C-alpha angles and dihedrals in degrees: 000000000000090000091050091048091050091048092051091049089052092051092049091049092051093047092049091048092050092050096044112108123228112269111268088236093067118091096178143342129223113200087336095310112122129234106198131214087241089061090045093049092048093051092044093051091047090054102036104016128202103311123213089219109036114218120237116294091247090053092051090048091051092050091048091051090053092048090049090050089057092048090051092050091049092049091050091053093044092054092049090051091049092053089052093049094245100133113145112250126230094257091056092049094046092049092051092045091052090048091052092049097046099085091054138063115239090259093048092049092051089052089051090053092046092051088055091045092235139116130233091255093050089048090052090049090054090048089053091053093047094047091047093053090046090055088052092053092046092053100039101036121006096046090050096057117100124186113195128207087246090057089054093047092049092050092049094049092048093047104031093136090062088068098049104091122187090196138001110299137193122216104219142177131192146194113213126193119186130196091229124061109240114207089209092063115095112177118168094258093042084229116161131166114235100202142006096274092052090046092052094048091046095051091047090051092050091048090054090051091051089050088052090058102260115153112270094210094051092048089051091050091049102040115008115117096206107114092202102050110021095088090050094055091263092299110162095179123224115337120197114237089236089064088065089066086078090061122079116273095252094052092047090050091049094051095046090051093056119101121218109284094026125112136198128250114255109298126204109226136166093268095045134274124342140187111198124199129195110220097178143335122228130192122226122278139050111316114212128217089247089065107105090213090056092050092047092048092051093045092051091046092052092043092051092048094050092041093053092046094049093045091053091049092045091055091052093049092046092051091050092052096046125085103231125177113186105197093174092056090047091052091050091052090050093050094048096050 
């Protein structure tokens, strides 16, 4: 009788568990780990802020779905990194935190945290997640890429004219955010600012992510609103120095002062907000394959191309292998039927 009673209790427990709905606080789960609406709201407000003129409800819902998709992707990668023992250690986090604080006074840094509605501890927690995922990418993707001398030679021979410069040129990339959504823009996240305030908040958020070490090209692919360069990671190609004469004197001075690998702070321009990056600087004349700068430029170009391709594929494979339940998306579908 006791065994029967225990068995019946077990059955009742299982049935109750099966019928129990997901807590209303959970927006999604990744392999059983919850992403809460509180996390979603915090990330949404960090990215889009509290607008004076709220966009249409459907637009807000779409933006929240996109933010949740990013949180899900990040959680998938974090869990993969955890399984591989790649969690960032305290010394890594502290070093990055110190690096991020260094350009600011204590008061300025606190204002930066306040503007993002976060605390120092929350910021450190996010840094740990970001550094952990970066370690995953380094191990699984970047360290596996090999560029041979033959690859470099083939690229040079196929693109010899790229290295014949009539005047000094600057290889540049950009991230553009406009205050008006352009239907011709197709970035990977389909993310477009709807007004000037959204555009400003978005470009500031992207600048912070660049400062944290995120890949400029990937951010451009995901979020840039330049129809001509977004799909190429923001790459603008080589720009003659004379073309900078068309820019205002301050902007020209800023660009010329940048070293390869450096980028500007967000700039207000006629089209919207920009972040410009100098990839390399080349003197005039035909550059030969024996030039170390030419080889390095080609190697970095090929590495970036392969890295971006493999990262995109890695995300797709990881999503396929993860058990994701998006309760927020399911609720939206239910409401719209």
